[in-house]
N, C-alpha and C positions, 0 to 999 in steps of 0.2 A: 128269599122266600120268591121262586120260578113262578115267574107267570110265564101259559104259555097260547099261545096263542089258535093250540085245534076246540078250545071251548072248551080247556081248562078255567078258562079264569078266571068263568064264573062261580067257579067251586069251592076258587082255591078262596073266594072274598065272601060266597059264602063259609067258606072253616074260619073266613078272618074273622066276621060280626061273632060266630057262634062263643068263638076264645074270649070276645070282649065282653062279650050276655058273661056269662061263667064269671070272669075276672069279674066281672060290677057286683057278681050274687056275691063273692067270694072278699069282695072288698067287704058291701053291706053288712056279712055274715061278719064278722070280724068290722 
């Protein structure tokens, strides 16, 4: 995943955390 210096890095980090939580919820559901 590309990290931008223009300030998008924080948004990317946020979406990564969001994906992680979604994956954890899916794993808990299984």
